[in-house]
N, CA, C and O atoms as a Tinker XYZ file with bonds, in Angstrom:
   236  protein
     1  N    -19.651000  -52.659000  -84.057000    73     2
     2  CA   -18.289000  -52.352000  -83.697000    64     1     3
     3  C    -17.310000  -53.096000  -84.604000    63     2     4     5
     4  O    -16.343000  -52.512000  -85.093000    81     3
     5  N    -17.565000  -54.393000  -84.826000    73     3     6
     6  CA   -16.650000  -55.159000  -85.662000    64     5     7
     7  C    -16.693000  -54.686000  -87.109000    63     6     8     9
     8  O    -15.679000  -54.691000  -87.807000    81     7
     9  N    -17.877000  -54.277000  -87.549000    73     7    10
    10  CA   -17.991000  -53.730000  -88.894000    64     9    11
    11  C    -17.193000  -52.446000  -89.046000    63    10    12    13
    12  O    -16.567000  -52.217000  -90.081000    81    11
    13  N    -17.215000  -51.609000  -88.017000    73    11    14
    14  CA   -16.452000  -50.365000  -88.049000    64    13    15
    15  C    -14.954000  -50.671000  -88.135000    63    14    16    17
    16  O    -14.235000  -50.039000  -88.910000    81    15
    17  N    -14.487000  -51.632000  -87.348000    73    15    18
    18  CA   -13.060000  -52.015000  -87.395000    64    17    19
    19  C    -12.723000  -52.558000  -88.774000    63    18    20    21
    20  O    -11.704000  -52.186000  -89.357000    81    19
    21  N    -13.576000  -53.441000  -89.303000    73    19    22
    22  CA   -13.321000  -54.057000  -90.608000    64    21    23
    23  C    -13.238000  -52.995000  -91.705000    63    22    24    25
    24  O    -12.373000  -53.075000  -92.577000    81    23
    25  N    -14.119000  -52.014000  -91.670000    73    23    26
    26  CA   -14.110000  -50.978000  -92.702000    64    25    27
    27  C    -12.882000  -50.090000  -92.620000    63    26    28    29
    28  O    -12.466000  -49.532000  -93.636000    81    27
    29  N    -12.291000  -49.942000  -91.451000    73    27    30
    30  CA   -11.145000  -49.056000  -91.286000    64    29    31
    31  C     -9.797000  -49.751000  -91.452000    63    30    32    33
    32  O     -8.756000  -49.096000  -91.403000    81    31
    33  N     -9.803000  -51.065000  -91.647000    73    31    34
    34  CA    -8.544000  -51.763000  -91.898000    64    33    35
    35  C     -8.149000  -51.566000  -93.359000    63    34    36    37
    36  O     -9.011000  -51.558000  -94.238000    81    35
    37  N     -6.848000  -51.407000  -93.624000    73    35    38
    38  CA    -6.414000  -51.222000  -95.016000    64    37    39
    39  C     -6.319000  -52.552000  -95.759000    63    38    40    41
    40  O     -6.231000  -53.617000  -95.147000    81    39
    41  N     -6.338000  -52.470000  -97.076000    73    39    42
    42  CA    -6.091000  -53.645000  -97.911000    64    41    43
    43  C     -7.347000  -54.355000  -98.355000    63    42    44    45
    44  O     -8.470000  -53.930000  -98.085000    81    43
    45  N     -7.108000  -55.471000  -99.060000    73    43    46
    46  CA    -8.216000  -56.279000  -99.547000    64    45    47
    47  C     -8.654000  -57.256000  -98.441000    63    46    48    49
    48  O     -8.198000  -57.161000  -97.302000    81    47
    49  N     -9.528000  -58.176000  -98.791000    73    47    50
    50  CA   -10.101000  -59.080000  -97.797000    64    49    51
    51  C     -9.035000  -59.939000  -97.132000    63    50    52    53
    52  O     -9.086000  -60.143000  -95.920000    81    51
    53  N     -8.078000  -60.442000  -97.888000    73    51    54
    54  CA    -7.026000  -61.288000  -97.318000    64    53    55
    55  C     -6.157000  -60.507000  -96.335000    63    54    56    57
    56  O     -5.839000  -60.995000  -95.251000    81    55
    57  N     -5.783000  -59.311000  -96.718000    73    55    58
    58  CA    -4.958000  -58.477000  -95.833000    64    57    59
    59  C     -5.738000  -58.102000  -94.583000    63    58    60    61
    60  O     -5.189000  -58.117000  -93.481000    81    59
    61  N     -7.005000  -57.767000  -94.742000    73    59    62
    62  CA    -7.837000  -57.429000  -93.588000    64    61    63
    63  C     -7.979000  -58.628000  -92.652000    63    62    64    65
    64  O     -7.937000  -58.474000  -91.432000    81    63
    65  N     -8.147000  -59.815000  -93.222000    73    63    66
    66  CA    -8.278000  -61.020000  -92.403000    64    65    67
    67  C     -6.986000  -61.280000  -91.626000    63    66    68    69
    68  O     -7.039000  -61.646000  -90.452000    81    67
    69  N     -5.837000  -61.099000  -92.258000    73    67    70
    70  CA    -4.557000  -61.308000  -91.573000    64    69    71
    71  C     -4.336000  -60.270000  -90.470000    63    70    72    73
    72  O     -3.851000  -60.597000  -89.387000    81    71
    73  N     -4.693000  -59.023000  -90.755000    73    71    74
    74  CA    -4.568000  -57.984000  -89.734000    64    73    75
    75  C     -5.519000  -58.272000  -88.574000    63    74    76    77
    76  O     -5.148000  -58.101000  -87.413000    81    75
    77  N     -6.735000  -58.705000  -88.877000    73    75    78
    78  CA    -7.695000  -59.041000  -87.829000    64    77    79
    79  C     -7.190000  -60.189000  -86.966000    63    78    80    81
    80  O     -7.317000  -60.158000  -85.742000    81    79
    81  N     -6.620000  -61.197000  -87.607000    73    79    82
    82  CA    -6.059000  -62.322000  -86.861000    64    81    83
    83  C     -4.928000  -61.857000  -85.956000    63    82    84    85
    84  O     -4.842000  -62.286000  -84.805000    81    83
    85  N     -4.062000  -60.988000  -86.460000    73    83    86
    86  CA    -2.980000  -60.439000  -85.649000    64    85    87
    87  C     -3.500000  -59.628000  -84.475000    63    86    88    89
    88  O     -2.958000  -59.711000  -83.373000    81    87
    89  N     -4.555000  -58.841000  -84.704000    73    87    90
    90  CA    -5.145000  -58.068000  -83.611000    64    89    91
    91  C     -5.748000  -58.973000  -82.537000    63    90    92    93
    92  O     -5.586000  -58.722000  -81.343000    81    91
    93  N     -6.439000  -60.016000  -82.966000    73    91    94
    94  CA    -7.043000  -60.951000  -82.006000    64    93    95
    95  C     -5.954000  -61.662000  -81.207000    63    94    96    97
    96  O     -6.064000  -61.792000  -79.988000    81    95
    97  N     -4.912000  -62.120000  -81.882000    73    95    98
    98  CA    -3.813000  -62.786000  -81.176000    64    97    99
    99  C     -3.114000  -61.834000  -80.215000    63    98   100   101
   100  O     -2.703000  -62.239000  -79.127000    81    99
   101  N     -2.978000  -60.581000  -80.606000    73    99   102
   102  CA    -2.370000  -59.587000  -79.723000    64   101   103
   103  C     -3.195000  -59.347000  -78.473000    63   102   104   105
   104  O     -2.650000  -59.231000  -77.375000    81   103
   105  N     -4.506000  -59.272000  -78.636000    73   103   106
   106  CA    -5.382000  -59.075000  -77.482000    64   105   107
   107  C     -5.336000  -60.289000  -76.553000    63   106   108   109
   108  O     -5.282000  -60.134000  -75.333000    81   107
   109  N     -5.356000  -61.486000  -77.120000    73   107   110
   110  CA    -5.278000  -62.705000  -76.305000    64   109   111
   111  C     -3.949000  -62.759000  -75.558000    63   110   112   113
   112  O     -3.919000  -63.125000  -74.384000    81   111
   113  N     -2.856000  -62.401000  -76.218000    73   111   114
   114  CA    -1.542000  -62.369000  -75.569000    64   113   115
   115  C     -1.533000  -61.385000  -74.403000    63   114   116   117
   116  O     -1.059000  -61.715000  -73.316000    81   115
   117  N     -2.052000  -60.188000  -74.620000    73   115   118
   118  CA    -2.098000  -59.200000  -73.544000    64   117   119
   119  C     -2.957000  -59.667000  -72.373000    63   118   120   121
   120  O     -2.609000  -59.438000  -71.215000    81   119
   121  N     -4.070000  -60.317000  -72.670000    73   119   122
   122  CA    -4.911000  -60.827000  -71.598000    64   121   123
   123  C     -4.185000  -61.868000  -70.760000    63   122   124   125
   124  O     -4.199000  -61.796000  -69.532000    81   123
   125  N     -3.546000  -62.844000  -71.421000    73   123   126
   126  CA    -2.897000  -63.921000  -70.682000    64   125   127
   127  C     -1.611000  -63.480000  -69.992000    63   126   128   129
   128  O     -1.260000  -64.045000  -68.956000    81   127
   129  N     -0.905000  -62.502000  -70.521000    73   127   130
   130  CA     0.366000  -62.087000  -69.943000    64   129   131
   131  C      0.213000  -61.025000  -68.861000    63   130   132   133
   132  O      1.014000  -60.989000  -67.927000    81   131
   133  N     -0.783000  -60.169000  -68.961000    73   131   134
   134  CA    -0.866000  -59.037000  -68.050000    64   133   135
   135  C     -2.182000  -58.953000  -67.271000    63   134   136   137
   136  O     -2.164000  -58.776000  -66.053000    81   135
   137  N     -3.306000  -59.075000  -67.950000    73   135   138
   138  CA    -4.590000  -58.833000  -67.302000    64   137   139
   139  C     -4.979000  -59.983000  -66.372000    63   138   140   141
   140  O     -5.327000  -59.739000  -65.216000    81   139
   141  N     -4.927000  -61.236000  -66.851000    73   139   142
   142  CA    -5.319000  -62.366000  -66.021000    64   141   143
   143  C     -4.409000  -62.541000  -64.803000    63   142   144   145
   144  O     -4.927000  -62.762000  -63.709000    81   143
   145  N     -3.069000  -62.454000  -64.935000    73   143   146
   146  CA    -2.245000  -62.558000  -63.717000    64   145   147
   147  C     -2.511000  -61.426000  -62.724000    63   146   148   149
   148  O     -2.439000  -61.638000  -61.513000    81   147
   149  N     -2.814000  -60.243000  -63.217000    73   147   150
   150  CA    -3.127000  -59.128000  -62.327000    64   149   151
   151  C     -4.441000  -59.372000  -61.583000    63   150   152   153
   152  O     -4.546000  -59.057000  -60.398000    81   151
   153  N     -5.436000  -59.928000  -62.264000    73   151   154
   154  CA    -6.757000  -60.108000  -61.673000    64   153   155
   155  C     -6.877000  -61.374000  -60.838000    63   154   156   157
   156  O     -7.798000  -61.479000  -60.027000    81   155
   157  N     -5.987000  -62.327000  -61.006000    73   155   158
   158  CA    -6.112000  -63.618000  -60.325000    64   157   159
   159  C     -6.174000  -63.508000  -58.801000    63   158   160   161
   160  O     -7.016000  -64.172000  -58.196000    81   159
   161  N     -5.335000  -62.712000  -58.152000    73   159   162
   162  CA    -5.433000  -62.641000  -56.687000    64   161   163
   163  C     -6.763000  -62.075000  -56.184000    63   162   164   165
   164  O     -7.124000  -62.297000  -55.028000    81   163
   165  N     -7.480000  -61.364000  -57.012000    73   163   166
   166  CA    -8.756000  -60.778000  -56.606000    64   165   167
   167  C     -9.934000  -61.730000  -56.808000    63   166   168   169
   168  O    -11.045000  -61.435000  -56.368000    81   167
   169  N     -9.706000  -62.866000  -57.465000    73   167   170
   170  CA   -10.783000  -63.811000  -57.726000    64   169   171
   171  C    -10.886000  -64.817000  -56.587000    63   170   172   173
   172  O     -9.871000  -65.161000  -55.980000    81   171
   173  N    -12.076000  -65.290000  -56.287000    73   171   174
   174  CA   -12.264000  -66.158000  -55.114000    64   173   175
   175  C    -12.030000  -67.640000  -55.380000    63   174   176   177
   176  O    -12.415000  -68.459000  -54.546000    81   175
   177  N    -11.428000  -68.022000  -56.480000    73   175   178
   178  CA   -11.316000  -69.432000  -56.823000    64   177   179
   179  C    -10.384000  -70.204000  -55.901000    63   178   180   181
   180  O    -10.550000  -71.414000  -55.749000    81   179
   181  N     -9.418000  -69.552000  -55.285000    73   179   182
   182  CA    -8.480000  -70.247000  -54.413000    64   181   183
   183  C     -8.883000  -70.193000  -52.947000    63   182   184   185
   184  O     -8.172000  -70.734000  -52.100000    81   183
   185  N     -9.986000  -69.567000  -52.627000    73   183   186
   186  CA   -10.451000  -69.480000  -51.244000    64   185   187
   187  C    -11.357000  -70.667000  -50.935000    63   186   188   189
   188  O    -12.565000  -70.512000  -50.753000    81   187
   189  N    -10.762000  -71.842000  -50.880000    73   187   190
   190  CA   -11.527000  -73.057000  -50.662000    64   189   191
   191  C    -11.254000  -73.541000  -49.247000    63   190   192   193
   192  O    -10.101000  -73.680000  -48.841000    81   191
   193  N    -12.313000  -73.795000  -48.506000    73   191   194
   194  CA   -12.174000  -74.367000  -47.173000    64   193   195
   195  C    -13.013000  -75.627000  -47.104000    63   194   196   197
   196  O    -14.109000  -75.694000  -47.661000    81   195
   197  N    -12.490000  -76.612000  -46.421000    73   195   198
   198  CA   -13.204000  -77.863000  -46.232000    64   197   199
   199  C    -13.461000  -77.997000  -44.745000    63   198   200   201
   200  O    -12.526000  -78.058000  -43.947000    81   199
   201  N    -14.716000  -78.042000  -44.379000    73   199   202
   202  CA   -15.083000  -78.165000  -42.980000    64   201   203
   203  C    -15.484000  -79.602000  -42.705000    63   202   204   205
   204  O    -16.423000  -80.123000  -43.308000    81   203
   205  N    -14.762000  -80.240000  -41.787000    73   203   206
   206  CA   -15.017000  -81.630000  -41.457000    64   205   207
   207  C    -16.308000  -81.759000  -40.663000    63   206   208   209
   208  O    -17.011000  -82.760000  -40.802000    81   207
   209  N    -16.630000  -80.797000  -39.854000    73   207   210
   210  CA   -17.835000  -80.873000  -39.057000    64   209   211
   211  C    -17.677000  -81.703000  -37.803000    63   210   212   213
   212  O    -18.614000  -81.784000  -37.008000    81   211
   213  N    -16.533000  -82.319000  -37.596000    73   211   214
   214  CA   -16.270000  -83.091000  -36.394000    64   213   215
   215  C    -16.869000  -84.482000  -36.384000    63   214   216   217
   216  O    -16.737000  -85.194000  -35.389000    81   215
   217  N    -17.514000  -84.886000  -37.441000    73   215   218
   218  CA   -18.107000  -86.219000  -37.477000    64   217   219
   219  C    -17.350000  -87.088000  -38.456000    63   218   220   221
   220  O    -16.974000  -86.668000  -39.551000    81   219
   221  N    -17.142000  -88.314000  -38.018000    73   219   222
   222  CA   -16.499000  -89.274000  -38.915000    64   221   223
   223  C    -17.524000  -90.314000  -39.318000    63   222   224   225
   224  O    -18.340000  -90.767000  -38.515000    81   223
   225  N    -17.453000  -90.677000  -40.596000    73   223   226
   226  CA   -18.325000  -91.753000  -41.059000    64   225   227
   227  C    -17.449000  -92.917000  -41.473000    63   226   228   229
   228  O    -16.355000  -92.719000  -42.000000    81   227
   229  N    -17.899000  -94.067000  -41.249000    73   227   230
   230  CA   -17.105000  -95.231000  -41.606000    64   229   231
   231  C    -17.748000  -96.507000  -41.096000    63   230   232   233
   232  O    -18.854000  -96.475000  -40.556000    81   231
   233  N    -17.066000  -97.623000  -41.261000    73   231   234
   234  CA   -17.646000  -98.920000  -40.830000    64   233   235
   235  C    -17.661000  -99.085000  -39.343000    63   234   236
   236  O    -18.115000 -100.113000  -38.841000    81   235
């Protein structure tokens, strides 16, 4: 897949590398701005409960 993208980018190696970097940064930006905030409420990371069990330990 990456080879297919690389072959279809215009320009020489330097231009292709800069375009690839821009594409990667664009994808990361879209993930952090739109996809991750949308998916966060559906993830179970904030569903934390602490059960005391009714027993106390101490001196």
